[in-house]
Each structure stands twice: as structure tokens, then as C-alpha cells.
N, C-alpha and C positions, 0 to 999 in steps of 0.2 A: 624401681626405686634403688636408690643407693644407701649403703649402711658403711661408714666408715668412722675412724677413730676422729676426735675433734681435732686432732692435730693436722690432718690432712685430708679434711672432708671437702674435697675440690672437684671432683669430676662426677658427673652424673651421667644417666643415660643420654640426655640430650647432647651432652659433650662429646661421647663417643660417635653419636651420629653426626655431629658437626666435623669431627676429624675426617670422618669417612667422606662425608660429601666434599670436604676440602681437598681430597686427593692423597691423603696420606696412605701410605703401604699398610698392610695388615701387621707386619711384624713391628712397624713403627708405632701404631695405635697400641699394640701390646706392650711394648717397651714402655710407652707413655704410662699406661697403667700400672706397670711393675714399678716404674720410678716414683711416681706418686703415693704406691701402696693402697691403692683405691680397692675396696671389697664391695662387692655387690650381692643384692640378694633378689634375683630377678622374679617377677610375676608374670602371669600369661600375658598381661597387657604391655608390659615392658617387652618381652619376646616378640610379639606382634609388631611392636613399633620397630625394632631392630630389624626384623625380617623385611619389612614394607620398606624400610630406607635402604635395602641392599647392603646391611653389614655382612662381611663374610663370616662363615660358619666357624672358622678358627678362632676369630676374635670373639664370637659369642661363647664358645666352648671356654676359652680364657676366661671370660666374666663369670661364667656359672660356677668355674672351680675356685673361684675368689669368693666363696659364701661366707667364711668366717675368718679367712687370712689370705694376704696377698699371694695370687698363683705364682708359681715358678716362671720365669721367662724361657720360653722355648728356644731351642737353639736358632741361631740366625741363618736363614736358607744360603746354600752356597751360592757364590756369585756366578753368573754365567762365564765359562771360560771364553777368553778372547780368541778370535780366529788366528791360526799361525801365520806368522811372518812371511811373506811371499819371498822365495829366493831371487837374489839380487842376480841378474844375468851378467856373464864376463863382459868386460869392456872390449868394444871392437878395435882391432890393431890400426894403427895409425898408418896411413900411407905415406911412403917417403916423398918428400917435397923436393922440387928440382934444386929449391936452394935450402941450405942447412938452416934449420931453424928447430927451436926447442919445441918439443911435443905440448900441446896444451891438454891437461887432463878434462875428462869429460865433467859437467856439473853433477854435483851428488843428486841422486834420486831422492825424491821425499819417503821418508820411512812410513811404512803403513801401521796403524795402531788400532786397537778396539776403540768404538765410539764411546764417549763418557756419558753415562745417563743424566738427565737433566735433574738438579737437585729438588727434592719434594718440597712441598710448602711448609713454611714454618709452623711449628706447634702454637696453637691458640692459647694466648696467654691465660692464667687460671683467674677464674672470676674473682672480682674485689668486690667486696661489700663495704659501701660508701657510707651507710647509714647504721647506728646501732639501735637495738631494740631488745625487749626482753626475749628469752630463750623459747617461750611459748609462742613467740609470734614470728618465728622463723621458719623458712621452707626447708627441704631435704638439703639444699646446699649450703644451708648456714646462713643465709641472707635474710634481711626482713621481708614480710610481705609487703605488697605494694601500700604504700602510705602507712604501714604499721608504725613508723616511728613517730608519726602524729598522735598516735592513740596514748596520751599521758594522763594519769588519774592524778586528781587533786589530793591535797592532804586529808586524811581521814577516810579515803577510800582505798580500795585494791581492785587489781586487775584479775578479771575471771575470764577463762578460756571454755568454751564448751560448744555443743550443739543447741543454739537457739531455736524455739519452736516458731518465732517469728522470722527466722532467717530461711531463705530459699536456698542458700549455700551451706556447704557441709562444715564450715568453720566459722565461728564468730567469738568476738572477744568484747568485753564492756567493762565499766568500772562499776563498783557498788559498794556501799556502805558495809560497816560490820553486822548490821541487822538485815542484810539481804536486799536493802532498796537500792536499785540503779540510780546512779547519780553520775552524769558527765557523759563522754563520748562513747559511742557503740559503732562496731564496724564488723563486718563479715567479709570473707573472701570466697572465690571459687576453689575448684580442686587445683588448679594450675597456679593459684597465689594471686591471681589478679583481684582486684577490689570488686565486691559484689554489691554492698551497701553501705551506709554510714548516716549516723544521725546522732542526736542528743537526748539524753533523759534528763529529767528534773523530778527529784521526789518521787520517781517511779513512773512518771508520766512521759510519752513522747513529746517534745516541744521542738520549735523551730523548723528548719528546713531537713527534709529526709529525702535522700536520693538513692536510686537503684541502678544497676549496670548489668549489662549481659555479658557473657565470657568474651566476647569480641571487642569489649571496652565501650560498647555504644550505650547511651542513656537508655533507661528501661522505664523508669518512674520517677517522679518527682511530686512532693506534696508537702504543704505547710501546716502544721500543728500550733494551736495557741498554748498559753502556759497552763490551761486546764486539761491538756491531752487531747482535745477535740479537734477535728480537722477544720481549719480555718484560713482560708486563702486560695491562691490558684493551684491547680493540680493538672498535671499532664502525663501522658502515658505515650510509649513509642513502640513500634514493631522493632524487630531485631535487624530489620534492614535500616533502620534509622528513620523511618518515615514516621509522621506523628499519627496516633491511633485515636486518641481523644484530648479535649481540652476543656476544662471547665473551671468553676470556683465554688467554694464553700463558705458559708458563713455560720458559725455556731454548729458545725456538724452537718449542714443541710446544704443541698445544691441551690446555689442563688445566681442568676444572671445568665449569661449567654452560655450554651453548651453545645458541643459539636463532637461528632464521631466520624473517622475515616476508614474506608476500607484499606487493606494491603497495599493496593496499586495507586493509592493517593486520592481516589475518589471519594467525595464526601457521601457518608452513610446516614447520618442523623444530624439535624440541625432543629434547635429549638432554644426555649428560654424557660428558666425555673424561677419561681418566686417562693422563697423560704420553704424549699423542697418540693414544691407542688409544681407539676408543668403548667405554664401559662402561654396562651397564644397559639400560634400553628406549629405543629411539629410534622416534619416530613421526613420520611425514610426512603432512601434511592439505592438500588442495586450497583454492582459494579459496572454494569452497561448504562447506567444512568437512567434507568427506567424508575418510576415511582412504585414503591411497594406498600406504603401506608401514610396515612395522614390523620391527623386528629386536630380538633379545635377546642381548646380547654380554656376555662378560665379558673385559676387556682386549683387545678386538678380536676374539674368537673367539665364535663361535656362528652361530645361523641367521639368515636373511633372507627377507622375503616382501614382495611390492609387487603393487598391484592397478592396473588401468586405472580411470579416471574413471565407467566404467560397471559396475564392480564385479568385473569378470572379472579372473583372475589375469595377471600381467604377468611377473615374474621370481620364481624361487625358487632359493635356492642357500645357501652356507655360506662364512663368513669364518673365516681363521685368522690370528691376529695382525695383523688389520686389512686383509689382502688376500685376494681371492677364492681359494677351493680346492674341488677335487672338483668334482661335476657341477652345472651351471647350465642351467636351462631358461627360455626366453623364449618368451612367447605373445603373440599379437596380440588386439586388443579383441574379436574375433569368436570368441576361444577356439582358433584355429588355432595351430601350432607356427610359431615364426619361426627359432629356432636352438636346437641341443642339443649341448652338449659339456662339456668339463672344463678346469678352470684349475689351474695350478700356481704357487704363489707370485704370485698375481696376473696371471699371463699364460696365454693360451691353450696348451694342450699336448695332443698326441694328436689324434684324429680328432674332426672337427666336421662336423656336418650342418645345411645351410641350407636353409629352405623358402620357397616362394613366397607370395604373399597367399591363394592358395587352398589352402594346405596341402600342396602337391605338392614333392617333393625336388628341389632345383635343383643343389646342390653338396655335395661331400665334400672336406674339407680337411684335410690332416695338418699340425699346428703342433708346432714345437719351440721351446720357451722365447719364445713369442709371435710366432714368425715361421713363415710358410708354408715347408715343407720336405718334400719327398717326393712323393708321388703326390697330384693334385688331379683330380677327377672331375667333369665337367659333365653334367648329365643332360637328357634330351629333355623336351618340354613335359608329357609324360605320367608323366615321372618314373620310369619303368620300365627305362630302358637308357641306357647311358653313351654320349654321342656324342663327348665331347673329353676327353682326358686330357693334363695338363700334368706334365711332370716338373721340379719345382722344386728349387733348391739354395739355402737361406738366403734366400728371398723372391724369387729370380731365377730366371725361366722359362729351363730349357736346351733342352728337347725338348717340341714340340706334336704330338700324334698324334689324328687324326680317324679316327672309326669309322664304317662303314656300318650299315645295318639290320640286318646278319648278326653284327655283332660283330667283322667282319674290319677290318683297317688300310684305310683309304681314302687317307691321307696322313700323312707324318711329315716336320717340318721342325725343323732345329736352330735355336735362338735365342740371341740376345745383346743385352741392353738393350732388349728389347721387339720387337726386329727380327729377320727371319730372317737367318741368318748360318751357312753352313756347307751340308751335304748336304741336299736336298730330293728326296723320293721320292713318287711317286703310284701307287695300284694300283686295279684295278677285278677285282671277284670275286676278290681275293686273287692277282691277277697284276699284275707290275710294268710300268707302261706309260710312265712318265716318270722320268728321273734327270737331276738337274743340281746346281748350285752356287749359292748367294747370297752376296753380299758386301754387307753392312750394308743389307739390304733390297733390293738390286738384283742381277738375274741376270747373271752372269759365266761366262766360259770355255763350255765345251761341253756342250749338252744333248742328251740322246739319248731318242728315243721308240722304244718296243718294240712289236712286233707281239704281240697277245694270243693267237693260236694258236700261233705258233713259239717266242716268246720271243726272236728275234733283233732287232737294231737295225733299224727301219724307216726313221729319219730321224735325221740330225743337226743342230743349230741352234746357232750360236755367238753368244753375247752378250758385250758390253763396256760396262760401267757402265749395264746394264739396256737397253741398244739391240741389236737385232739386227744383225749384221754378216756379210759372206761369210766362210765358214769358211777359204777359201784364204788370206786375210789376217789371220785371227785369231792365227796364231802361237801362242807359248807364253803369251800374256797372260791373266792370270787377272782382273785388275781393270782399271781405267781411271780417267783424270781427268775429273770431272764437267764442267770447264771447257772442254775441247777438243771442240769441235761441228764437223762439216763443214760448208761453205757449201751452201746449197741449190742444186740443179742441176736442170735441165729434164730430162723423160723421155727425150729423145733422148742427152743426155750420160751420164745413167745407164746407158742402154742399150749406148752404146759403150764404156764403163769396163767394164760387166759382160763385155761380148764379150772385151775386152782381157785381163782377169783369167782369164776361162776358158781362152782360148788360152794364156796363159802357164802355167796349172796343167796343162794337158794336156801340154805340152811337159816340164815338170818330172815328170810321173808317167811318160812315157815313158822319161826318163833313169833314174829310179828303177827301173823294171821291169827294165831292162837291168843296172844295176848289182847289183840283187838276184840276178839269174839268175847273174852272174858270181862272186858271193859264194858262192852255194850251191854251184858246181861246185869253188871253192877250198877250201871247208870240207869237201866230201865227200873231197877228197885229204888231209886231215890224217889221221894216224893216232890211235890210241887213246893213244899214249905222249905226244901234245901235252899240255902242261900250261899253267898259267896264264900264265906268261912269253911262249910263243909266240902265245898269243890276243891278249895285250895288245900286242905287236909288230904283230900284224897288224890290230888295231882301230887303232892310230896311222897305220898305211899306208891303210887306208880313210878316216880323218879328213883326210889329206894330199890325197887324189884327190877326194874329194866336198864340199870346202870351199864350192864356188860352185853347189852344186844347190839352194839355196833352202830355204824353210821345211820343206817335207815330208822332205828328206834329213836336216836338222838333227834332226829327230824320229826318224828312223831310225838316225842315229848314236847318239843318246842311249840309245835302245832296244838297240843293239848292245853299249854300252858296259855296260850293266845285264845283258845277257846274258853278256859276257865276264867281269863281276865275280862272278858266281853260279855259272858252270857250271864243272866240272872234268873233264867227259868228253864225248866227241864227240856221244853220244845226246842229251845234254841241250841242246847247242847247235842240233842239227837241228831240234829240236822247237820252240824258241824262233824260230829262222828262218822256220820253216813260218807259225808264228802271225803274224810280222810280215809275211810275203808276203801272207797273206790280207787283213790290215789295209790294205796298200798298194792291194791290188787293188780292195777296197770304196771307198777314198778316190778312186781314178781313175774308178771307176764313177759316183760322185755328182758328180764335176768334169765328167763327159761330159754 
């Protein structure tokens, strides 16, 4: 790109390339740039274009030096010295003639001089802008963009320049009212300043004829709009080579009448006819080699459809109702094997669909509801004979994933949310539960339990916070955790000392807990069957007051006792719950030791 003052913004990178191709010497090009006082701000694309055009390096360096001010003119290279003039030999003596006569002087020899180089080509004249337009519609050389002079806004509207969402070109301009409503002509341009598209707005709606062009100035698209902004009239699209791509017509925004499409090589691709937006009659699809690819026989969008692969094997077969797929549709591969088999309802997949691999083996069974996966989704093994995974889907979102073993029994089951495990997670071996835990947004949290396969009892307890394993004595009632909170790295000795300290503290807490549980059991035994909810509640408050400093394990015990007090109404129920809690406290102390 070129950056110059308005008084002499005449020479661009393209002009420099033109001077070089015209045969001008490097020093002559630099002199022209110096005289015109042109300054350049070259980008990578500009440098690439200059090098591809063969512009000498000294000219490129001179352009780079003129970033903010004209670069000084380098000294003119010294002219090649002319070869020395050959020495003129002495004239030969004149022999005496028998008769007296005046000697005739010899003719002068031609003087040898250096050859004069041919004059270089004349400098190209500066670009002259023939039309005037607003500054916003000028290119880098200061001249108007193509046809920009025709963009004139009526009274009450103003010109707006920007990147239009509807334009496929990087620059667009249009007229709009003070209220921001487009009114009048609209144009857009390619990066090189050539016209890209043009049309007209009326009260914010596209009206009349709209046209688009490729960067090579060939027509790209042509469409007609009615006064209400709806497509109405003939529509055509062309390939960049200039060949027609499709031709049809619209009536009130719907295709109506003859419709045709062509391949890039000019061979017809599709021929048919529409009636108020619905295909009617015989539609035929043809390949570039003129072999038939598909055929339909429809009456206002209702009828049958068949298509074939390029090798002649069937591709798809089904039915349309009012322009939308309906009923069973079968899709096959070029080798004749099935690809999918299912039904449509009003143009959307509905009911059970079966999908097959490239070898024809069943891979998935999916239930659809109004075009969205809903219900059971089964994934099959490589042999297609048994189900290995079952998804419970709710309107396209997987809620539960169940994996099955070779016997068809559950191997694992995970609750899901937004594609991640979230909630309860269970694992089985030979139908027996071996692992139970919880996920939070894809990370393990809270307490996980491993079960003995023979006895079914808890064999180990592991605690997690935000996916990281932590000692259960410090886990507390935390379910989740902050991902940003990380403990500093410690040496093995520090970690061992910290673990010993925590173990001793846990043993002390367990000892106090056992003593408290024994005392509570004795006091509960002394209660009579006449004790009701009020007495139990008062006793729970007394327990809370005495055991407030017993630590995390006693807080868990207090919560459990509160649940027992809320639910029991007779002494026998309370005794059973206390026994259960006592067993849990004993197990916790055993693990702490």
C-alpha cells in the first residue's frame, strides 16, 4: 500500500511494477519516486508482489526507506567510460608521378566513438481521476472505486461506509435515513476496488434488481425483489468461469416454474418444475458424465424418490409428502451394503433408526423424536451381535451411560450432564457391585467405596476433592472443591510427619467418640417407651452442647443423631439406629489405625 500526502498521492506499488516492466532503469524509477515525493508503507503482501514482479532490490530498499518521508535520491551510477580512440596511422608517402601533378590528400578516416545507449521508455503519465466522489469511496490512489460516482444519496439520507453483514466483499456503502433505515442505492467492492454487488433499498427492504460479480468482473448472481422485500422474479447464478450454474424463477418468495442446474463443465445437473414452492412432475439428476443419479415423480411435493451411485448401485429410496421426507427411507453404499434405515415424519427423523458400518454390520440403534435423539440409544460390538453401551437420552442430552459386559450384565453406570460424568457412578464385576462414588462436573468428589466381591461389605474408603485424592480424616462434609486451591509441594519427610500428626489426631477423636457413644447408649436405654419426640429433641440439644469440640467425626455423628431423633417415635427404632452408627464409628477408627 502507499501512504502519501494528498498533494502528490500519485504513485502506487502497481505503478512501480509497471515502470519496471516497461524497461525503466532502477535509478530512473528511484528518480521518479523522488520527484513525485511518494512515500510507501510496504506490507508483506506488497513485498511479495514486488519480488514476484522482479523489481530490483535497490528500488525496494529505496521504497522501504520512504516510510514517513521521501527517501533521498542515491547518487547516479557512473557512466561506463568510452573505449579509447584508436591511433590514426601516418599517411603513406605519395609516389612521384612521371608528370607533375598536385598530390591528392587521402580521404579522412571515420572517427571511432563510443556507442550511444538507446533512450529508455518514457515515464508513464500520472493516473488521472476522471470522476469525482466522496473521500470514503476512493481507493489508495485517490480515485473513485468502480461505479462509486453513481452512488448518490437523496435528500434526507446520508452516505454510510462500513462492513455490511450481507456483503461478501470487504467494503460496502449505502444510503440511510437519520433513523438508521436504509433508503436508496447500496454497493460493495472487492479488495482491489472492483465492483462486487449493487442493489436498492426501500424503507429497509431490498427491492428491484440485485446483482453480484466475481473479482474477475464476471457475473456471480442476479435476483429480483418485490416491493415487500420478498424474492419475486427470475434468479440466476453463474460459476466464476462464466458458465451458468442455475436458473429459475420465484413467485412471492417461492420457486415457481421451470428450474434447472448445471455442472461446472456445462452439463445439466438437475431439471424439473416447481409449483408454489413444491416440486411437481419428473425431476432428473445427472452426473458430469451424463449418467442418471436420481429421479422423482412428484405431484405438488408428494411422490416417490430414487437415487443411484455413480456406479449404478442404489443410493436412497423413499417418499415425500408435501415436499418433506415421510415414511421409511433406506440409504445404501456404493458396494450395495446398508448405511442407514429409518423413518421420517414431516421431514424429521422419528422412531427407531438403525445405522451400519462400511462392512454392513449394525453399529447403532437410535430412537428419535421430532428429529432429536430421545430415549434409548444402543451401541453394538464390532460383530453387531450384542449391545455394549446404552445411552439414556433426553431431547438430545445424554443423562445415563450404561456399559455391559460379555454376558449382557451391567459393567458400569454413570450419570451424565453436558457430556461429562456428574452424579452417581457405579461399577460391577460379574453382577456384583465393587465401586460406588460421585462425580462433580467430570471430577471425582466426596467419599468413594470399594466393596468386597465375596462378602459385599466395604473393603476400602477413598476420599476425593476436585478429582484429587485426600485423607478421609480431613475430608469433612466437603462434596466439591475449588480447582484453583492447590497445596504447595512438600518433601516426603514433611508429608510423612503431617500424616502421622493427622493419624494421631484422628485416633484421639475416635477414642472420645467411642466413649461418648457408650454414654449415649446407656442413657437411651434408660428412656421409657413413653418418651416422645420432645424428650428426644431436648436430649439431642444436650448432646450438641457437650460434643461441639469433638471434631469432624463427632459432627457427622451429631447429624446422624439428629436424623434419628427426627424419624424415630419409639425407643426400639432409636436403639437400632444407634447400633448402626456405632458400627460405622468402629469401622472409621479401624481405618484410622
